N, C-alpha and C positions, 0 to 999 in steps of 0.2 A: 504494500500500500504506500503510495507516494503522498506526502503531506505538503500542502501548499499554504504559504502564509496568507492570512485573510487580507482582503483589500481594505485600504483606507485607515488612516489614523493610528497605525501600529508602528510607525517609524521610531526607532530609538536613536537618540542623538548622543554621541560620545563627545562631550565638549573638549576634552583633552585631545582626542584624535583630530577634531576639527581645527583646533589651535595649531597643532603640529603640521597639519596639511597647509594651513595658511602661511606658517613660517617657511615651509619648504618652497611654497610658491614665491614668496618674497626673495628667497635665496636664488631661485632660478631666474627671476627677473633681474636681480642684481648681477648675477653671473653673465647673463646674456648682454647686459649693457656695459660690462667691464671691458676695458681695452686690452687687458692682459689675459693670459691663458687661464689663470686661477685667481680667485679672490684671496687677498691677504687675510690673515687672521684678524687684523684690525677691522677690515671691511666686513667680514662675517659677523664680528661682534657688534658692529654698528647696525647692520641689517637686522640682527636678532635683538637689538636693544639691550645687550648684556649689561652695559654700564648703568642704564636706567634701572634694571632689576636689582643690581647690587646696591644702588643708592636707596631704592625703596625698601629693601630688606635691612639695610643699614645698621 
């Protein structure tokens, strides 16, 4: 017997996964716009707003 998910209103959202997907997208955009072959660690930190997180957790 094959079970099929019911239609409508049963979507489960994983907010952590969605945030990670958004950050990956931002990294891809930054990498495609970069003039060099790779993003520097500083550029990656800037895209991911690492300094802002460190300040907020402070």
